[in-house]
C-alpha positions in Angstrom: -21.5 -6.6 -57.8 -20.6 -10.0 -58.9 -20.5 -13.2 -56.9 -16.7 -13.1 -56.2 -16.8 -9.5 -55.0 -19.7 -10.3 -52.6 -17.8 -13.4 -51.4 -14.6 -11.3 -50.8 -16.6 -8.6 -49.0 -18.3 -11.2 -46.9 -15.0 -12.7 -45.9 -13.6 -9.3 -45.0 -16.6 -8.5 -42.9 -16.3 -11.9 -41.1 -12.7 -11.1 -40.3 -13.6 -7.7 -39.0 -16.3 -9.3 -36.8 -13.7 -11.8 -35.5 -11.4 -8.9 -34.6 -14.2 -7.0 -32.9 -15.2 -10.1 -30.9 -11.6 -10.5 -29.7 -11.5 -6.8 -28.6 -14.8 -7.2 -26.9 -13.5 -10.2 -25.0 -10.4 -8.3 -23.9 -12.6 -5.4 -22.6 -14.7 -7.9 -20.7 -11.7 -9.4 -19.0 -10.3 -6.0 -18.2 -13.6 -5.0 -16.7 -13.8 -8.1 -14.6 -10.3 -7.3 -13.2 -11.2 -3.7 -12.4 -14.5 -4.6 -10.7 -12.7 -7.2 -8.7 -10.1 -4.7 -7.5 -12.8 -2.2 -6.7 -14.6 -4.8 -4.6 -11.5 -5.7 -2.7 -10.1 -2.2 -2.0 -12.5 -1.1 0.7 -11.7 -4.2 2.7 -7.9 -4.0 2.4 -5.5 -2.6 5.0 -3.1 -1.1 2.5 -3.4 -0.2 -1.2 -0.8 -0.7 -3.8 -0.5 -0.1 -7.5 1.9 -1.8 -9.8 3.9 0.4 -12.2 6.1 -1.7 -14.5 8.2 -3.8 -12.1 7.4 -1.7 -9.0 4.6 -2.0 -6.5 3.9 1.5 -5.0 1.9 2.2 -1.9 -1.1 4.5 -2.8 -4.0 6.2 -1.1 -7.0 3.9 -1.2 -9.4 6.7 -2.2 -7.2 7.8 -5.1 -6.9 4.2 -6.3 -10.7 3.7 -6.1 -11.2 7.0 -8.1 -8.6 5.8 -10.7 -10.2 2.4 -11.0 -13.7 3.9 -11.2 -12.6 6.2 -14.0 -11.0 3.3 -15.8 -14.2 1.2 -15.4 -16.2 4.1 -16.9 -13.8 4.3 -19.9 -13.9 0.5 -20.4 -17.7 0.6 -20.4 -17.7 3.4 -23.0 -15.3 1.4 -25.2 -17.3 -1.8 -24.7 -20.5 0.0 -25.8 -18.6 1.3 -28.9 -17.4 -2.2 -29.7 -20.9 -3.6 -29.3 -22.2 -0.9 -31.7 -19.5 -1.8 -34.3 -20.3 -5.5 -33.8 -24.0 -4.8 -34.5 -23.2 -2.8 -37.7 -20.9 -5.5 -39.0 -23.4 -8.2 -38.4 -26.0 -6.2 -40.3 -23.6 -5.7 -43.1 -22.8 -9.4 -43.2 -26.5 -10.2 -43.4 -27.0 -7.8 -46.2 -24.1 -9.1 -48.2 -25.2 -12.7 -47.6 -28.6 -11.8 -49.0 -27.1 -10.2 -52.1 -24.8 -13.1 -52.6 -27.6 -15.7 -52.3 -29.9 -13.6 -54.6 -27.2 -13.4 -57.3 -26.4 -17.1 -57.0 -30.1 -17.9 -57.4 -30.5 -15.5 -60.3 -27.5 -17.1 -62.0 -29.0 -20.6 -61.5 -32.3 -19.5 -63.1 -30.5 -17.9 -66.0 -28.7 -21.1 -66.8 
């Protein structure tokens, strides 16, 4: 691969990493919200769930179950995102090494 292809690949990987980090941040925020709701539910007198523009009264145990399931799903997605992040970082490191190696070889050839 020549220098320009490595540079383009590096830029694409960095964009992918940025997208992954944004998704990771969204999952973190969602997880915080779910955990907060799970902490508050046992202490509340009534439980409600928002659907669109409606607030509906709901059984607390059902709501806790739904939120626990949602938390588990978010954690799975978060783990998957972290794995993707790790792979992309490794790819970035490899492409950077190739790029620097080729640049150094081109300098020595000149």
